[in-house]
C-alpha positions in Angstrom: 95.7 133.4 72.3 92.5 131.5 72.1 92.3 127.9 71.1 89.4 125.4 70.9 89.9 122.9 73.7 89.6 119.3 72.4 88.3 118.3 75.8 85.6 120.9 76.4 85.1 122.1 72.8 85.2 125.7 74.1 87.5 128.6 73.4 90.1 128.7 76.1 93.0 131.0 76.9 96.4 129.6 76.0 98.4 132.7 76.3 100.4 131.8 79.4 102.8 128.8 79.7 104.4 128.1 83.0 108.2 128.3 83.2 110.6 126.5 85.5 111.2 128.4 88.7 114.8 127.5 89.6 114.8 128.7 93.1 118.0 128.6 95.3 116.3 127.0 98.4 113.7 124.2 98.5 110.0 125.0 98.9 109.0 122.5 101.6 105.5 124.0 102.2 106.1 124.3 105.9 102.8 126.0 106.4 101.2 122.7 105.4 103.9 120.2 106.1 105.2 121.1 109.6 107.0 117.9 110.4 106.1 118.1 114.1 102.4 118.4 113.4 99.7 116.6 111.4 99.7 118.0 107.9 97.1 120.7 107.3 94.5 120.9 104.6 94.4 124.4 103.0 91.5 125.6 100.9 91.7 128.2 98.2 88.0 127.9 97.1 89.0 127.2 93.5 86.9 124.6 91.8 87.8 122.6 88.7 85.2 120.7 86.6 84.6 117.0 86.9 85.4 115.3 83.6 85.5 111.5 83.8 86.9 110.0 80.6 84.8 107.8 78.3 86.9 104.8 79.4 88.6 104.2 82.7 90.7 101.3 83.8 92.9 99.8 86.5 96.7 99.1 86.4 98.5 97.0 88.9 101.8 97.3 90.8 101.5 94.1 93.0 104.6 92.6 91.5 106.6 95.8 91.8 105.6 98.2 94.6 103.6 95.5 96.4 106.4 92.9 96.3 108.7 95.4 98.0 106.6 95.1 101.2 106.4 91.3 101.6 108.6 88.3 101.3 109.5 88.1 97.6 107.1 85.9 95.6 108.3 82.8 93.9 108.2 82.5 90.1 105.2 80.1 90.5 103.4 82.6 92.8 104.0 85.5 90.4 102.6 83.5 87.5 99.5 82.4 89.5 98.8 86.0 90.6 99.2 87.2 87.1 96.7 84.5 85.9 94.2 85.4 88.6 94.5 89.1 87.7 93.7 88.4 84.1 90.7 86.3 85.1 89.5 89.1 87.4 89.9 91.8 84.8 87.8 90.0 82.3 87.8 89.9 78.5 87.9 93.7 78.0 91.0 94.2 80.1 89.6 96.5 82.8 92.8 95.5 84.6 94.9 96.9 81.8 98.5 96.5 82.8 100.8 95.2 85.5 104.5 96.1 86.1 107.4 93.8 86.8 111.0 94.2 88.0 113.6 92.9 85.6 116.8 93.1 87.7 117.3 89.5 88.7 117.2 86.2 86.9 114.1 85.3 88.8 112.4 88.5 87.8 113.0 87.8 84.2 112.0 84.2 84.4 108.7 85.1 86.0 108.1 87.8 83.4 108.8 85.4 80.5 106.6 82.7 81.9 103.8 85.2 82.2 104.4 86.3 78.6 104.2 82.7 77.6 100.7 82.4 78.8 99.6 84.5 75.9 97.0 86.5 77.8 95.9 89.8 76.3 95.5 91.5 79.7 97.0 92.7 81.8 99.7 94.0 79.6 103.2 93.3 81.0 105.2 96.5 81.7 108.4 97.1 83.7 110.0 99.5 86.1 113.7 100.1 85.6 116.6 102.3 86.6 117.5 105.0 84.2 120.4 103.4 82.3 121.0 102.4 78.7 121.6 98.8 79.8 118.2 98.6 81.5 116.4 100.1 78.4 118.2 97.6 76.2 117.1 94.8 78.5 113.4 96.0 78.3 113.6 96.2 74.5 115.1 92.7 74.3 112.2 91.4 76.4 109.8 92.8 73.9 108.3 95.2 76.4 106.4 98.2 75.0 106.3 100.4 78.1 108.5 101.0 81.1 108.3 103.1 84.3 111.0 105.6 85.1 111.4 107.4 88.5 111.3 111.2 88.2 110.9 112.6 91.7 109.3 116.0 91.5 109.2 117.5 95.0 111.9 119.7 96.5 112.2 117.2 99.3 113.6 114.8 96.7 115.3 117.2 94.4 117.2 119.2 97.0 117.4 116.7 99.9 117.8 113.3 98.2 119.3 114.1 94.8 121.3 117.1 96.0 120.4 119.0 92.8 118.7 122.2 91.8 115.4 122.1 90.0 117.1 122.9 86.6 119.7 120.1 87.2 117.0 117.6 88.1 114.9 118.6 85.0 117.9 118.3 82.7 118.8 114.9 84.2 115.3 113.6 83.9 114.9 114.7 80.3 118.2 113.1 79.3 117.0 109.9 81.0 113.6 109.9 79.2 115.5 110.6 75.9 117.2 107.2 76.3 113.7 105.5 76.4 112.7 107.3 73.2 116.0 106.4 71.5 115.4 102.7 72.5 111.9 102.9 71.0 110.3 102.2 74.4 107.3 104.2 75.7 108.3 105.9 79.0 105.9 106.0 81.9 107.2 108.9 84.1 106.6 108.3 87.8 106.3 111.8 89.3 107.2 110.8 92.8 105.9 112.9 95.7 103.7 115.1 93.5 101.5 116.1 96.6 104.5 118.0 98.0 105.8 119.4 94.7 105.7 123.0 93.4 103.0 122.3 90.8 103.4 125.4 88.7 107.0 126.0 89.5 108.3 122.6 88.6 105.7 119.9 87.7 103.9 121.7 84.9 107.1 123.1 83.2 108.7 119.6 83.4 105.7 117.8 82.0 105.5 120.4 79.2 109.0 119.4 78.2 108.1 115.7 78.3 105.1 116.3 76.1 107.3 118.3 73.6 109.9 115.5 73.5 107.1 112.9 73.0 105.7 114.8 70.0 109.2 115.1 68.5 110.0 111.4 69.0 106.5 110.3 67.8 106.2 108.0 70.9 103.6 108.7 73.6 104.7 109.4 77.2 102.6 108.4 80.1 102.4 110.5 83.3 101.9 108.8 86.6 101.0 111.2 89.3 102.4 109.6 92.5 101.0 110.5 95.9 103.9 108.8 97.5 103.1 109.7 101.1 99.3 109.6 100.9 99.0 113.4 101.3 96.4 113.8 98.5 93.0 115.3 99.4 89.9 114.5 97.3 87.7 117.5 98.5 86.9 120.2 96.1 88.3 123.7 96.7 91.5 122.4 98.4 94.7 124.2 97.5 97.6 122.6 95.7 99.9 120.7 96.2 97.4 118.4 98.0 94.4 118.8 95.7 93.8 115.6 93.7 91.2 117.4 91.5 93.7 120.3 91.0 96.6 118.0 90.0 94.6 116.0 87.5 92.9 119.1 86.0 96.2 121.0 85.9 98.1 118.2 84.1 95.4 118.1 81.4 94.8 121.8 81.1 98.3 123.3 81.5 100.4 120.4 80.1 98.0 118.9 77.6 98.3 115.4 78.9 95.6 113.3 77.4 93.4 111.3 79.8 94.5 108.0 78.4 98.1 109.0 79.2 97.3 110.0 82.8 97.5 107.7 85.8 97.1 108.1 89.5 99.2 106.1 92.0 98.4 106.6 95.7 99.2 105.4 99.2 97.0 105.0 102.2 98.9 106.8 105.0 95.9 108.9 105.8 93.1 106.4 104.8 92.4 108.3 101.6 93.9 105.9 98.9 90.5 104.7 97.6 88.7 108.1 97.6 91.7 109.8 96.0 91.9 107.2 93.3 88.1 107.6 92.6 88.6 111.4 92.5 91.4 111.0 89.9 89.0 109.0 87.7 86.2 111.6 88.2 88.5 114.5 87.2 90.0 113.0 84.1 92.6 110.3 84.7 91.9 107.1 82.8 94.0 104.9 85.0 94.5 104.3 88.7 97.4 102.2 89.8 96.7 99.6 92.5 98.0 96.5 94.2 96.2 93.3 95.3 94.9 93.6 98.9 96.5 97.1 98.9 99.9 95.6 99.8 102.6 98.2 99.4 105.0 100.6 101.1 104.1 101.5 104.7 100.3 101.6 104.9 100.0 100.2 101.4 98.8 101.1 98.0 95.3 101.5 96.6 93.6 98.1 97.0 92.9 96.7 93.6 89.8 94.9 94.7 88.4 98.1 96.1 88.7 99.8 92.7 86.9 96.9 91.1 84.0 97.8 93.3 84.5 101.6 92.7 84.4 100.9 89.0 81.2 99.1 89.2 79.7 101.8 91.4 80.7 104.6 89.0 79.9 102.9 85.7 76.9 100.8 86.8 78.5 97.7 85.4 81.5 95.4 86.0 82.1 95.3 82.2 83.1 91.7 82.2 85.1 91.6 85.4 84.6 88.6 87.6 84.5 89.7 91.2 84.3 86.2 92.6 88.0 86.0 91.7 88.6 88.5 94.5 87.8 85.7 96.9 90.1 83.3 95.0 92.9 85.8 95.2 92.4 86.3 99.0 92.4 82.5 99.5 95.6 82.2 97.4 97.3 84.8 99.6 96.2 83.1 102.8 96.8 79.5 101.9 99.6 79.4 99.3 101.6 82.6 100.0 100.9 82.6 103.8 100.0 86.2 103.9 98.0 87.2 107.0 95.0 89.3 105.8 93.5 91.4 108.6 90.2 89.7 109.3 87.9 92.7 108.9 89.4 94.0 105.6 86.6 94.8 103.2 85.8 92.2 100.6 88.8 89.9 101.4 89.1 89.6 105.2 87.8 86.5 106.8 85.2 88.3 108.8 84.3 91.2 106.5 80.6 90.0 106.3 80.5 88.2 109.7 78.4 89.7 112.4 78.8 89.2 116.2 75.9 91.3 117.3 72.7 89.5 118.2 70.4 92.2 116.9 72.2 92.1 113.5 72.0 88.4 113.4 68.3 88.7 114.0 68.1 90.9 111.0 70.1 88.5 108.8 67.8 85.7 109.9 64.8 87.6 108.6 66.4 89.0 105.5 70.1 89.2 104.5 69.6 92.5 102.8 69.0 94.2 106.2 72.6 93.8 107.3 74.6 92.7 104.3 76.3 95.3 102.0 75.2 93.5 98.8 74.6 90.0 97.7 78.1 88.8 98.8 77.3 85.2 97.8 76.6 86.2 94.2 79.2 88.9 93.8 82.1 87.5 95.9 81.0 83.9 96.4 80.8 84.4 100.2 77.6 84.1 102.2 77.2 86.4 105.2 77.8 84.6 108.5 77.7 85.1 112.2 80.3 84.4 114.9 79.0 83.0 118.1 79.9 84.7 121.4 78.1 86.0 124.5 76.6 88.8 122.3 75.1 86.6 119.6 71.6 86.0 121.1 69.1 83.4 120.1 68.8 84.8 116.5 72.5 84.6 116.0 72.7 81.0 117.1 69.8 80.0 114.9 71.4 81.8 111.9 74.8 80.1 112.6 73.2 76.7 112.6 71.3 77.3 109.4 74.4 78.6 107.6 76.8 76.0 109.0 74.6 73.1 108.0 73.1 74.6 104.9 69.6 74.4 106.2 66.9 76.2 104.2 63.2 76.2 103.6 61.3 73.7 105.9 64.6 72.4 107.2 65.7 75.7 108.6 65.3 76.3 112.3 64.3 79.5 114.1 65.3 81.1 117.4 62.4 79.3 119.2 63.9 75.8 118.6 64.9 74.1 121.9 68.4 73.4 120.6 69.0 77.1 120.2 67.9 77.7 123.9 70.2 74.9 125.1 73.2 76.3 123.1 72.6 79.8 124.5 72.7 78.5 128.0 75.9 76.7 127.3 77.5 79.8 125.7 76.4 82.0 128.6 78.0 79.6 131.0 81.3 79.6 129.1 81.5 83.4 129.0 80.4 83.8 132.6 83.4 81.6 133.4 85.8 84.1 131.9 86.0 83.2 128.2 87.0 86.2 126.0 87.3 84.8 122.5 84.7 83.7 120.0 83.8 80.1 119.8 85.3 78.0 117.0 83.3 76.0 114.5 84.7 72.7 115.9 83.6 73.6 119.5 80.1 74.4 118.5 79.7 71.4 116.3 80.9 69.1 119.1 78.3 70.6 121.5 75.5 70.3 118.9 76.5 66.6 118.5 76.3 66.1 122.2 72.9 67.9 122.5 71.2 66.2 119.5 73.4 63.4 118.1 72.9 62.9 114.4 70.3 65.6 113.8 72.5 67.5 111.4 75.0 66.3 108.8 78.3 68.0 109.1 79.4 69.8 105.9 
């Protein structure tokens, strides 16, 4: 049978629908996932078309998946993080949703206080266990959408749930029916999709979900979860690891609309950001992230990274305020006490700090030579240098100008006698066995000694 595709407006074959393959033994893809070796990347040379949706957005799991990996946040911290996310996402809600737990009294108190702020974005959603009591709780809290765990790989179906594929499918469908009965929109978390039999289980299962959704008159959202970070963004990679293949397949073989399709990834193999961008490019409207990438094991997709990816792909921030990224990082450091690795892009203390003298010389002449973009304008952070035995005269001059906010005729260059005296002092310290960088306090004290009162401390 031929049908006009609403996505491509072309005649496409719809004659074959994938059916559940209820196999007696699990398919663990041992040729790819041999537990004693690094997972292999298999290619089948099949390409699928890029098809970015008209709108794309970010969703957040900082208060759910992220919170499982750190000390639990207080109610006040949750409210403040929610407020900061709303400020970052801007008036058009590019950060569209965030999910909450609802199990404890504290969870519900934080959720209700965030609701009381009356902010349009991010929309508050939940993540619950599959029980009538939890669905009723969500409904009573006036929540429109909730996440439900529906693990889809044989690793989970056979090994964790101790079920067959047919038993798992029936169990999941009965669970989702409870959401429809409660009038709540289900968001189905297809856990471990990058180790799942895509055509033997995932597509038949999602087809049933879409049929139930049509019958109930309530949308169903599909969250493709790369739980172990196995996803691969390259074209022509074979399933189950192909991110393009997964996104295309869910749209093409299960008719999942782009606005109902979401990618959730982890960073075990350093591919969280590239996989999320690939999901956008191939048709998912939403990518699910967490602030600073905090999450299970190596973490989730860093939300701040996808703000930058959004701007790169769309050519605009569309109302988002990236300077709030620095506010968020400061809040995690100072108020929550979270230790951000110093060289983490955009949020680390030293992400735009140089130690190399040759780089500092470039910064002294023109910031654009060695700074990724105007970090002062975009993130509210000027590029700086850290003084050590590799800083050189240019690095010392740049540090003085930045630390004392000297510009124009007041700025000094590397030929200033003070710079030469400081370099001699620094070289002596490191010749004596010093290994660490010099602190601001140490340098300021030495400058005061060398030329008392020349510069006003900031």
